[in-house]
C-alpha positions as CSV (number, residue, x, y, z in Angstrom):
1,M,27.7,19.1,1.8
2,N,24.7,17.8,-0.1
3,Q,21.7,17.4,2.2
4,I,19.3,15.8,-0.3
5,K,19.6,12.4,-1.9
6,I,17.2,11.3,-4.6
7,N,17.0,7.8,-6.1
8,K,14.9,7.6,-9.3
9,I,12.9,4.4,-9.8
10,S,12.1,3.3,-13.3
11,G,8.6,1.9,-13.8
12,S,7.0,-0.1,-16.6
13,R,9.0,1.6,-19.3
14,R,11.7,-1.1,-19.6
15,I,13.0,-2.7,-22.7
16,S,11.8,-6.1,-21.6
17,N,8.2,-4.8,-21.3
18,Y,8.3,-3.2,-24.8
19,W,9.7,-6.4,-26.2
20,W,7.0,-8.7,-24.6
21,A,4.2,-6.3,-25.4
22,T,5.2,-6.3,-29.1
23,V,5.9,-10.0,-29.3
24,I,2.6,-10.9,-27.7
25,L,0.7,-8.4,-29.8
26,I,2.1,-9.8,-33.1
27,G,1.5,-13.4,-31.9
28,G,-2.0,-12.6,-30.8
29,F,-2.9,-11.0,-34.1
30,G,-1.4,-13.9,-36.0
31,F,-3.4,-16.5,-34.1
32,S,-6.6,-14.4,-34.5
33,L,-6.1,-14.1,-38.2
34,I,-5.6,-17.8,-38.7
35,G,-8.5,-18.7,-36.4
36,I,-11.0,-16.2,-38.0
37,G,-9.6,-17.1,-41.5
38,S,-10.5,-20.7,-40.8
39,Y,-14.1,-19.7,-40.0
40,I,-14.6,-17.5,-43.1
41,K,-12.4,-19.7,-45.3
42,L,-10.1,-16.8,-46.1
43,Y,-6.5,-17.8,-45.4
44,L,-4.4,-14.7,-44.9
45,I,-1.3,-16.2,-43.4
46,N,0.8,-18.9,-44.9
47,F,4.2,-19.9,-43.7
48,S,6.2,-22.9,-44.6
49,I,5.7,-24.3,-41.1
50,I,2.0,-23.4,-41.0
51,N,-0.4,-24.3,-43.7
52,S,-3.5,-22.6,-42.6
53,H,-5.6,-24.2,-45.4
54,N,-5.6,-27.4,-43.3
55,I,-7.0,-25.8,-40.2
56,T,-10.7,-26.3,-39.6
57,F,-12.6,-23.9,-37.4
58,L,-13.7,-26.5,-34.9
59,P,-11.7,-27.2,-32.8
60,Q,-8.4,-25.7,-34.0
61,G,-9.6,-22.4,-35.4
62,A,-11.8,-21.6,-32.4
63,V,-8.9,-22.3,-30.0
64,M,-6.5,-20.2,-32.1
65,T,-9.0,-17.4,-32.1
66,F,-9.4,-17.6,-28.3
67,Y,-5.6,-17.7,-27.8
68,G,-5.2,-14.8,-30.2
69,M,-7.8,-12.6,-28.5
70,T,-6.2,-13.5,-25.1
71,G,-2.8,-12.4,-26.5
72,V,-4.1,-9.2,-27.8
73,L,-5.8,-8.4,-24.4
74,I,-2.6,-9.2,-22.5
75,S,-0.6,-7.1,-24.9
76,S,-3.1,-4.2,-24.5
77,F,-2.6,-4.4,-20.7
78,L,1.2,-4.3,-21.1
79,W,1.0,-1.3,-23.4
80,Y,-1.4,0.4,-20.9
81,T,1.1,0.0,-18.0
82,I,3.9,1.2,-20.3
83,Y,1.9,4.3,-21.4
84,F,1.1,5.3,-17.8
85,N,4.6,4.2,-16.5
86,V,3.1,2.3,-13.6
87,G,5.6,1.8,-10.8
88,S,7.9,4.8,-11.6
89,G,8.8,7.3,-9.0
90,Y,11.6,8.3,-6.6
91,N,12.9,8.0,-3.1
92,E,14.0,11.3,-1.6
93,F,16.1,11.5,1.6
94,N,16.1,15.1,2.7
95,K,18.2,16.0,5.8
96,E,17.2,19.7,5.6
97,T,13.6,18.9,6.3
98,G,14.2,15.6,8.1
99,I,11.7,13.9,5.8
100,V,12.0,10.7,3.7
101,T,9.6,10.7,0.8
102,I,8.7,7.6,-1.2
103,F,6.7,8.5,-4.4
104,R,5.3,6.0,-6.9
105,L,2.8,6.2,-9.8
106,G,0.1,3.6,-10.1
107,F,-2.9,3.0,-12.4
108,P,-5.1,5.9,-13.2
109,G,-7.8,6.6,-10.7
110,K,-8.2,8.0,-7.2
111,S,-5.1,6.1,-6.0
112,R,-2.8,6.9,-8.9
113,I,-0.2,8.6,-6.7
114,L,1.3,6.9,-3.7
115,K,3.3,9.3,-1.6
116,L,4.6,8.2,1.8
117,E,6.5,10.5,4.1
118,Y,8.4,9.6,7.2
119,N,10.5,11.6,9.6
120,I,14.1,10.5,9.6
121,T,13.8,10.0,13.4
122,E,11.1,7.3,12.8
123,I,13.5,5.2,10.7
124,S,15.4,2.5,12.6
125,A,17.4,0.9,9.9
126,I,17.9,0.1,6.2
127,K,17.4,-3.6,5.6
128,I,18.5,-5.8,2.8
129,N,16.2,-8.8,2.0
130,I,17.8,-11.4,-0.3
131,K,15.8,-14.6,-1.3
132,E,17.3,-16.9,-3.9
133,G,15.4,-19.6,-5.9
134,L,13.0,-19.7,-8.8
135,S,11.8,-16.2,-8.2
136,P,14.7,-14.4,-6.6
137,R,14.0,-11.3,-4.5
138,R,16.7,-8.8,-3.8
139,E,15.3,-5.6,-2.2
140,I,16.2,-2.7,0.0
141,L,13.7,-2.0,2.8
142,L,13.2,1.1,4.9
143,K,12.5,-0.2,8.4
144,T,10.6,2.0,10.8
145,K,10.7,2.0,14.6
146,D,7.2,0.5,14.7
147,Q,8.6,-2.5,12.6
148,R,7.1,-1.6,9.3
149,E,9.2,-2.4,6.2
150,I,8.7,-0.3,3.1
151,P,10.4,-1.4,-0.1
152,L,12.7,1.1,-1.8
153,T,13.8,-0.8,-4.8
154,K,12.0,-1.3,-8.1
155,V,10.0,-4.4,-9.0
156,G,11.3,-6.5,-11.9
157,D,14.7,-7.9,-12.7
158,P,16.6,-8.4,-9.5
159,L,19.8,-6.4,-9.2
160,S,23.1,-8.0,-8.3
161,I,23.9,-8.5,-4.7
162,K,26.9,-6.2,-5.0
163,I,24.7,-3.3,-6.3
164,I,22.0,-3.9,-3.7
165,E,24.6,-3.8,-0.9
166,K,26.2,-0.7,-2.3
167,Q,22.9,1.2,-2.6
168,A,21.8,0.2,0.8
169,E,25.1,1.2,2.4
170,E,25.0,4.6,0.7
171,I,21.5,5.2,2.1
172,A,22.4,4.0,5.6
173,L,25.5,6.2,5.6
174,F,23.6,9.2,4.3
175,L,20.9,8.9,7.0
176,K,23.4,7.8,9.6
177,I,21.4,4.7,10.6
178,K,22.3,1.0,10.9
179,L,22.2,-1.4,8.0
180,E,20.6,-4.9,8.5
181,G,20.7,-8.0,6.5
182,I,24.4,-8.2,5.5
183,K,26.2,-11.2,6.8
């Protein structure tokens, strides 16, 4: 019988992050080119919907330059998180050693690696937390006997309730502990 269960957690390298980083970068460069072009009277971009010859530097060109630079900076941050795969890691449930390991990668620096280890005997339950609304939250939590709750699921697009319940049930059955939060 398998004594080790590992759940991989995907980090920032998701299709949606690649999409948004690219779209924001292209938009940021476009706004910057139009804004700077309005200052130096060199019009590099002309679309049928945008006639950049009619844009004066103050106030439209200055605002477009500001928005463009902001877009480029936001896109750079997104590409930075994608490159370093921030948030990726794994959850390891090891019955042989009696240890549960939660491993995640963060931003470069002293605290890049987050590695939490708990004895299986310290764990009281696996808890499901579901919150619906504008920003829905569906997560699986590792609940310790001292009432700490450590998230086990990835950040981002919420998984379906059926998938969350199935994953939580598998972990609880594997560790032979109770499951909380299902009604």
